[in-house]
N, C-alpha and C positions, 0 to 999 in steps of 0.2 A: 526175532532168531538172533540167538548168540554167535559170537564168531571165534573161534578158539584161536591161541594165539600162533599156532602155526598156519592159520589160513590167511589168504589177501582178501579183507572185506571188500566187499562192492564200492566201487569208486562214488565219487561226489561229483558231480557234473554243474560247474558253475557258468551258468548263463548269463550275458553280459550284454547290453549294447553298446559298451564300449570297452576300456582295458577291461573292466571286472576286479580293478583294484580295491574297492571298496569291499566287494563280496568276498574276494579273497582273505581280507583281514579280519574279516568277522567268521569265517569257515576256519581260518589257522587259530583264532582264540578259542574258539569253543574245543577244537581237535586237544589244543594243550591241555584239556582237561583230562586225555586219554593219553597221556604220555609213552605208554609201552605199545601203543597201536598204530601202525603205520597205515594209514587208509589214503588211497591215491587220491588225488584232485585232479578232475580234467577241466580245462577253462576251455571254453567256447565263447569266444568273446567277438564284439563287433556283431552282434546277430542282428539282421536288420530285415530281414524277409520270413515269410512263412514257411518258405520251401528250407530256409537253414533253422527253423525249428523243426520241421519233421525229419532232418536227418539228425538231429541233436534225438530227440526222442526216440528214433530207431536205433540208434547207439545206446543211449541208456537201457534201453527194453531188453538188449539182448545181455545185459551186464547186470542187470537189475540194481542199477544203481540210484542213487538220490539227485535230484533235480534241485539244486540251489539258485534261484535266479534273483536280478537286480534290474530286470527290464521296468524301463518307465514308459514305454508305449503301450498305451493300453489296449490296441488291437493284437499286440503279437504276445503279452503277457496273458490274456484269454486265452490266446491260441494255445499257447505252451501248458497251460493248466487244464484246457479240455483234452487236448491230444494227451498229456500226462495221466489221466485219468482212465482215458480208453484204453490205455497199454498198463494199468494199475501200477503205476509211478507215483511215487511219493514226491510232492513238487512243494517246495517251502519258499513263499514268497519274501521277500526282505525289504522289499518297496511298496507293493501294492496297497495294504492296508492304512500306511501312513499317509501316501499321496491320495487314498480316498478321503480320510479324516480331515486332511489341511484341505482339501478342496472344498469340503464342506463347510467348515469352520472360516475357511477365508473368503469364501463366495465367487472363487475364481478357479477355473481349471489349470492340471500343471501343464507346462509347455510340453512334455511328451519327447524331449529331445535328449537322447543318449550324450554323454561325455560332458555336461554344461558346467559339473561342478570343477572340472581339471579345466577348462576354459577360463574359467572364473579365478581361478587360483594358478594360472598358467606359469607365473613368475615363482612361485615358490616352488610346483613340481619342476620346473627348469634347474632350479637352485640345487634340489637334492638329487637329480640327476647328474648335476655336476660334481656336486660332492662324491657320490658313489662311484663314478668314471673315477675320480681324479685318486681315491683311494685303491681302486682296483690297478692303476696305472703307477704307483708310487714305486719308487727305486728300482726303475729298469723292468719292472713287470710288465707281461703282455706287449712289446713291444712291435709284435705282429699287427697292431691295432692302434698304431700310432696316426695313423691318417685321419682317425678319428678326433683328436684332439685341438683344440683351439690353440693351445701353448704348449709348447715342448721346453721344458727347463732342463739344462745341462750344467753338469759343473763337480768337483771334486767331492769326496766324502765329506759331511759338515760344511759344506756353504752355504747352507738355508736352503735348501731344494725342496724338501717336504714342508715347512712351515707356508714360504711363500706359495707354495701350491694348494695348501689348504685356504689361506686366505683369498688366492683368487676363485677359489671353486665357490665361497662362500656367496660371492659376487657375480656366481653364476658361469665361470668359465671351465669347461673342461682341459684339465691340465696332464700331463705327461710329464713324468722327470727320471732323467736318465744319469747313474752316475759316471762318471769321466776316470777310469783305473789306468794306473801307468801299467803300459805294455799287453793291456787287453782292449781290444779294437772294438770302437763302438759298433752297435748293433746297424746291418746294412740299411733297414729300414729308416734308420734316421735320415739317410742323405735321399731318401724317396719322398719327402716333403718339402712343400717350399720352404726356403728359408726365412722367411719373413715369420715362419710362425716357431722359430727355435730361440729361443734368448740363453746366452750362457752366463754364468754367473761366476764372479770373481770375488778372492777373498785374499788378504795379506797374509803373508807367509805365518807371523806372527799371531793374528788372529786364528788362523787355521789350527798351529800347532797348540793354542790355549782349549778351544772347543776341543781338539782332539783328547788332550789330557784330561779335562773335565769327565770326557765320555769314558776314557780308560778307567777313572779314579772311581766312577759310579758303576760301572760295569764289572770290575776288579782286573787285575792284571791276567792278560791271555797273550801274551805275545807283544813283541815290538810296534811301536807306533807306523800306521801306514800312512 
């Protein structure tokens, strides 16, 4: 069955016992080969029971969707495949064949516990999460979410807030930074978080003017220095 450019194709249902990150990356990689078609992805994560499997099957059968799963629990994986066949749904197993093969080669069964990869690499994923948070909260963005930051940096423009924020993020700290602008009041959300998490950056007048002149030279003349 082909889909015209004006039709919305049936969704892909990603079924996972954990966050679904690995399966989502594979699906996105495959969909990149069809750049002109927007295929909906419906994530069904933290699937841990047969009842949850039944609900996913029921929803997918109504839309004619494709089931892509990364379940490592053998009982749930088997239940999903069998129930999918009963509903004439296509199920694509991203984990099962490799798990079975390794179990034969290594002579021991897999643990069958979802989320073990993220647990083993928790420090790495925490660091990635901190970097993503810091980028999203750079230069006064998303001030309504300051309470989620580990550190909030404040200071005038060109005082080094962004590079310091990224340095701290690489070490796992979620950092937001807010510029202080003359005659513009700081956001009220700033005063709702504990002061121990707020750090002010200072810079000498001479250094500040030097950085701002360098910045202006790079960007071209656009008005007086602020």
